[in-house]
N, C-alpha and C positions, 0 to 999 in steps of 0.2 A: 397236591402235587407240588413239589418244591421246586420253587422257581430258579432255574440253572442259566438265567441271562446274566452274562458276567461282561460289563461294559469293557471295551478294548482300552489300552493305555493312550492317554490323549499324547499325540506327537505334535511336535512343532513342524511347520511347513519343510523347514529345511532337512528333516529326518526321513522325508519321502521325496527321493531324487526323482522318480518318475513323473511325480506332480509338480515338482519344480521344473523339470524340462517342458512338460506339458503347456504350463503357463507362460514360460519364458517365451515360447515359439509363438506366442500371440503377440510379442511386442516388435516394434520395428525400431532398431538401435542401431547407430554408428559405432557402438562399442560393446564388447561382450558383458553380459550382465551375470551374477550369480547370485542365488539366495542361500545365504550361509548364517551360522549362530550369530547374532548380532553382538557388537563389542560394548554395546551400552547395556548397562545393568540391568537384567530383568526385563529385556526386551524381547526375548524368544527369538524369532527369525530377523533378518535384516537385508537389506539388498545393497550388494556391492558392485562396483564397477572393478572389471579386471585390467584395465588398461587405463591410462593418464588421461582426462579431459579438462580441456580449457575453460575459462570463464565464459559465460553468456552463450554457451552451446547447448543444442539440444541432445539431452542424454537417451531418452527415447520418446516414441509416441505410441498409443495403442486405443483401440476401441474398446471403451468399457464395456463390462459384461451388461450391466443394468445401468439406466439412468432414469432419471424422474426431473420435470421441473419444479422449481421450488414455487409454492402457493403465490400468485401476486405478480409474477414475471408474464405477464400476458403478451408481450412481444415475441417469445421464444416459442419456435414450433416443437412439439413434442416428440417430434419423429428424428428431424435432423441437428436439433438444436440451434438452428440459425435464428439469429437475432433479426427479427423483421422490422425493427424500429430504428429512428434515424441513429446514426453514428458519426463520430467527429470525421469530417473530411468525406463522408460518403453523402452522395446524393439522397434524397428521401426515397424509400421504400415504396414501391407501387404493389408489392404483394405483401398484404398482411395475414398474420395468424389468426384463423377464424375459430371460433369454438365447435367442437363437435356436436353434430345436431342431436346425438343421443344423451349423453352425459352433461353437455355444456360446461363441461371443465377442460378437457384434453383440448389442445389447439395444434392445428397443423396448417404447414404454410402451401398445401396441395401438390407439392412435389417434392418436393426433396422433403438444449434448453439451458439456460442458467439453472442449475439446481443441484441435485445429487446423483454422484456416480458411484459405481462399485465395481472395483478392478481387483483382482489377487494381487497382482505383481506391484501396484501402485499401494495396496494395503501393506505390502511388507516394509514400505518405507517408514522409520520410525523417526522421532521427534529429537529437534535439537532448538533452543533459543538461539544459536548461531547456526543457523542451517546454510548447508551448501549448496540446496536445489529449492526450486518450487515447481508447484503443479499448476497447470492453468490448463482452461478448456478451450479450445479452437474448434468451432463448427461442434462435431460429434466426437472429436478426439480429445483424449486425456494427454497433454503435453508435460513433460517434465525436463526442466532445463537447470543448467549449473548457474549459481550464483558466483561462485569464486573456482580456482582451479580444483580439481578433484584427483588426489593422486591414484595410481593402480594400488587395487586391493583396498581402497577407502570406503567406508559406508555411506551410501546416500542418507542424507536427513532432510527433512522439512519442518517447519514450524507449524504446531498443531495451535499454538494460542497467539493472539494479537502481540505481536513484538514491541509495538508501542507502550504497552502495559509496564507500569512498575514491576520489577522482579517479585515482589511480594504478592502482587495480585496475579501474575501470571502463573507462579508457583500453586497459588490457591485455586485456580480456574483448572489448571491439569489435573490437579488432585482429585477435585469433584467431578470432573468430566471425564477424565482419562484413567482415573485411580493408580496414578504412580506419582512419586515424589522427583522431581526435576533437580537434579545437580549437575547440569551440563555445563560447558565452557562458557557459553552466554550468561548463565547465572552466576557463575563465578567471576567472571568480569563484570558484571553489573554490582555484585557486593564488592568486589574490591573498589569500584567507582563511588559507591556509597560511602564505604569506609574512607575514602581519599577525601570525600566530601564533607563528612560529618566528624572524622577524628577519634569520636569515641563510640561506644556501643549505646551510651544514653543520647547522643546525638542523632544515632541511625534510628531510634524509635521515634524522635521528634521529626526526622525528614519522612518517615513512613506516615505519620500522622499526617503532617501536611499534605501529604500525596494523597490521602484517603481524604481529606477535605476538599481538595481541589476537584477531585473525581466526583463527588458527592454534589458540590454545588454544580458542576457542568451537567451531570444528569438530571438534576433539577431544573436546571435551566432549558435544557432540550425540551424535557416533557412540558414546562411551561409554555415553551412557544408552538407546541403541538395541541394544547389544550387552555387556551387564554381564558382568564378569569378564574381557573381551578387552583392556582398557585399565587403566591404573596406578587405584588406589584413590583417589589425590587428584583425579583426574578425574570420578570418580562423585560426590564429596563437593562440593555446589554452594558451601559456605561456603569450602571451600580454594579453588575456582575463583576465586570472588571476591577473596580474598586475593591470588591470583596477578595477578589484573587491577590490583588497588591498587598492587602492587608495581612493575608496568610503568609505569602512568600517573605515579606517583610519581617513576621514573626519567626521564620524558620531560620534564623541566622547560623550557618555552619563554618567553624573555624574563623570567625569575623568576617564571613562572606555571606553577600544576600543568596538566597535560592538562585540558582542560576537558570537561564531561558533554555538550555538546552536538555535540562533533566526532565525526564518524563514524570508526571504526565502533562506539563505545561506546553510543549510543542503540539500535542493533540488537541488539547484544548484551545489553544489559538486556531488551529484550523476548524474546529467546529464553531468558534465565535463568528470567524470570517465568514463561513456559511450563513450563519443567523443574521448576521449584519448584511449580507447581500439580500438575504429575503426580506429584509426590512427596507431596502433600498438604500443603505448606506455604503457606498463603495469604499469611502477612504478609510475607515476603520476598519473595513473588511479586508482592505488591501494590506495595512499596517499589520493586522494580527496574521494573515496568511504568510506574509515575508516572513515574519517572526517564528512561526510554526513549521516553515517548512526549508527555509535556507540554514537554519542554524543546526538541522540534523545532519548525521553523518552517513546516510545510508543511501547515498547516490550509486546507482547499478544495481538497485532494487527495484521489484514492481511498485512498492508503494512510493517511491520517490517519484516517478514518471506519474503516477496518478495523483499525488498530490501537487505536484507542479501544475498538471492540468486543470483541478480543481481542489483547491479555490484558486490558487496563484493566478494563472491565465484568465479565468472567470473574472476576477477582480480587476485586474489590468484592462481586460476588454470594457468592463462596466467604467471603470475611472476615466479610459481615453475617450469614452464617448461623451463626457460630459460637454456641456455647451461652453465656447469660447469664453462666455464671461463668467462661467461659475466661479464662486469663492474660491476653491481649491487653486485657480491658476493665478490668483492674485498674490497667493502666498508665494515669495521668491524661493523658500527653501524646498517646495513642491517642483517637480519636473514639468515641464511644458506640455501640451499636446504632443508636440512633436517627439519629444524625449520619451513618452509613455509609448508611442509608437514603436518608437526603434528598442526600447528595451521589450516590448512585447513581443516582437519579431525575434530579436534575439534569444528571447528565452524559451519560444515554442521551437527553434532551430535545435538548441541544446538539448530540449525534451525528445524531440522526435530522432534525433542521434542516439539519445540514450534508450529509448525505447526500441530501437533496432537491434541494439545491443542485447538488451534485456529479452525481449520478446521474441526478436528472430526477424528477418526481413520478409516472411511469408505470413506474419501475424498480420489479420484484418486491423486491430486495433492500432498496432504500430504503423502499418501503411498507411491508416488514416489520418495520422499526426504527421506523418510525413508529407501526405499530399495538402494538409492544411498549411503548413510550413511554405512547401514549394508555392502554393497559390497566394498565401500573403506577400511573400518575398517577390513575386513576379508583379505584385500591385505597387511595390514601394520605388519611388523615382530614385536614381542613383544617387549616392553610390551602392551597389548591391551587395548582397550578403555574400560571405565568403573573401570579400576583398579586405586590403589593409584598411582602405578607407572606411569601408562599414565598421571595422573594430574600432576606429578611431572615433567614431560618433557612438557607439555602445559603451564603451567603457567609461566615460564620464556622464553619460546620461544613467546608466545603472549606479554608478557611485553617487549621484544625486538622490536617487531613489532610495537607495540604502540608508543615505544619511538621514533622510526625512522619516524613513521607518525605524530607525535606531538600531540597524542591524549593522554589526561590524563588516568592513570590505574584505575581511577575510572568508565570508561565508558567500562571497559573489561568485555568480554563475559564469561560467567559462563557455567561450564559443569557439569554434574553429578558427584558427588565426591568432588568438590571444597568447 
């Protein structure tokens, strides 16, 4: 008997208005959303806002259709996704997520995950290396928030790739993982920046070669820290690794200028080095690398700026500030005093707390935890109090001294209310 089965024509979701309506009814949004043909080449359907929305606003939130905790995240409840571990600014948790008595894998908080979630509406959001939104998980809700103003009728985009990767690596990742060639505005901007730095196509290749060498050395260095004895000794010596990086960047002279500190992947490498130095109990080189890696970036107003300022910058400041009074660092007149470090630490956490509320929202547990931490630290400080002109007068010169010691230009200084 002849097989008469004929598969139906594959349709994009926007072709099925009833299905679009059913999915959009599940979301809670302050603005009207539409699933329409994407304006991004070969991207099928896309998610659009029908009215203007400002920066730092929640676009919508929704309970995902399915979710699963990533293996190894043992603090998260598999039912409500609540983090039962300790969090910044939050008292230690008394309820812990216990393994299921049967499978020994699933963990429940007994009442009420960070992992993977599936939601049809959120799945309609396409990629851009210069996105206008980001997705976060708050409890068991997926939340989509704006990074910048989004005009009425504009498509919502998020980044599928690590935006700190050099453009070549980012495009390679997207091609291999999501099977498309990205030529978004973010890629175009990075290409223009590279051409501006290099001047010629030949020098662009030299720049990309230096970027690959930097990333390779850092990858080996991280692995060497995890598996001591399995890699050459010079990769376990972080000072030696920094020397290698200086050699690479010195050789990559572009337009008669050295490799610039803000050009990726150097900021990311600095942050990784800071964490490795902290693990080795060396707070000063950790602090210098953290400041160079985080303050030179131009992504303030984005989640990763908040995250990077908490860890490693804030962590390194706390560790450095807890050094004994007779530590050699405090005998260096170029290095801030213990009091100046405490003033800078408080100023930084206030700036990060304000930014966290703008980025994540004032009902986000992470943001409120940072705000509580800033409030507690401020309450412990003797006058002048944060928020006053007198405190700003203390903070500005203390930060200036710290940045000069770290070799960071004052144009990258952190601003606090009142400055």
